[in-house]
C-alpha positions as CSV (number, residue, x, y, z in Angstrom):
1,X,-21.4,-39.1,-43.8
2,X,-23.2,-36.3,-42.1
3,X,-22.4,-35.1,-38.6
4,X,-25.2,-34.7,-36.0
5,X,-25.2,-33.5,-32.4
6,X,-27.6,-35.1,-30.0
7,X,-28.5,-33.2,-26.8
8,X,-29.7,-35.7,-24.3
9,X,-31.7,-35.4,-21.1
10,X,-32.7,-38.2,-18.7
11,X,-36.3,-38.9,-18.1
12,X,-37.6,-39.8,-14.6
13,X,-37.0,-43.4,-15.5
14,X,-33.5,-42.7,-16.8
15,X,-32.3,-40.9,-13.7
16,X,-33.8,-43.5,-11.4
17,X,-31.7,-46.1,-13.1
18,X,-28.6,-43.8,-13.6
19,X,-26.3,-46.4,-12.1
20,X,-26.7,-48.3,-15.4
21,X,-25.8,-45.4,-17.6
22,X,-22.5,-47.0,-18.7
23,X,-24.3,-50.2,-19.8
24,X,-26.9,-48.1,-21.6
25,X,-24.1,-46.3,-23.5
26,X,-22.6,-49.6,-24.6
27,X,-26.0,-50.7,-25.9
28,X,-26.5,-47.3,-27.7
29,X,-23.1,-47.7,-29.4
30,X,-24.0,-51.2,-30.6
31,X,-27.4,-50.0,-31.9
32,X,-25.8,-47.1,-33.7
33,X,-23.1,-49.3,-35.3
34,X,-25.8,-51.7,-36.5
35,X,-27.5,-48.7,-38.3
36,X,-24.2,-47.6,-39.9
37,X,-23.7,-44.7,-37.5
38,X,-20.4,-43.9,-35.9
39,X,-20.5,-42.4,-32.4
40,X,-17.6,-39.9,-32.4
41,X,-18.0,-38.4,-28.9
42,X,-20.2,-39.0,-26.0
43,X,-19.9,-36.8,-22.9
44,X,-21.9,-36.5,-19.7
45,X,-22.4,-32.9,-19.0
46,X,-23.4,-30.3,-16.4
47,X,-26.1,-27.7,-17.2
48,X,-29.2,-27.9,-19.3
49,X,-28.3,-31.3,-20.9
50,X,-27.2,-34.5,-19.3
51,X,-25.2,-35.8,-22.2
52,X,-24.0,-34.5,-25.5
53,X,-23.3,-37.0,-28.3
54,X,-21.7,-36.4,-31.7
55,X,-22.4,-39.0,-34.4
56,X,-21.7,-39.4,-38.1
57,X,-24.7,-40.9,-40.0
58,X,-25.4,-41.6,-43.6
59,X,-28.5,-39.4,-43.7
60,X,-31.3,-37.7,-41.8
61,X,-33.6,-40.7,-41.8
62,X,-31.0,-43.0,-40.2
63,X,-30.1,-40.6,-37.4
64,X,-33.9,-40.0,-36.8
65,X,-34.3,-43.8,-36.6
66,X,-31.6,-43.9,-34.0
67,X,-33.2,-41.2,-31.9
68,X,-36.6,-42.9,-32.1
69,X,-35.0,-46.3,-31.1
70,X,-33.4,-44.5,-28.1
71,X,-36.6,-42.8,-27.1
72,X,-38.6,-46.0,-27.2
73,X,-36.5,-47.3,-24.3
74,X,-37.8,-44.5,-22.1
75,X,-34.6,-43.4,-20.4
76,X,-33.8,-40.2,-22.3
77,X,-35.3,-37.5,-24.6
78,X,-33.2,-36.1,-27.4
79,X,-32.8,-33.0,-29.5
80,X,-30.9,-33.6,-32.7
81,X,-29.0,-30.9,-34.6
82,X,-27.3,-31.1,-38.0
83,X,-23.7,-29.9,-37.8
84,X,-21.5,-28.6,-40.6
85,X,-17.7,-28.9,-40.8
86,X,-15.3,-26.3,-42.2
87,X,-15.3,-27.8,-45.8
88,X,-19.1,-27.9,-45.8
89,X,-19.3,-24.3,-44.5
90,X,-16.9,-23.2,-47.2
91,X,-19.2,-24.7,-49.9
92,X,-22.2,-23.0,-48.3
93,X,-20.5,-19.6,-48.2
94,X,-19.5,-19.9,-51.9
95,X,-23.2,-19.8,-52.8
96,X,-23.8,-16.5,-51.1
97,X,-24.3,-13.4,-53.4
């Protein structure tokens, strides 16, 4: 599994319906699970992003599908980043000259 970080911002629609954010998160977790994705952490945040989510997904295509499915609902916009753990970074560094 590969780790990804999703930076999430509410759209105008999403903030108007903010009282349902907990229900939307439950639905997000179910959708992710159905795609074979594990939601590791989900935090509401202050600052330039409204939520930060860490997931483990089988591949880039699957996490992209999750982001698109989320975006289709119209409540949020996402930016997705690939994350590397210590073991992965050690392998990357071994390839340096």
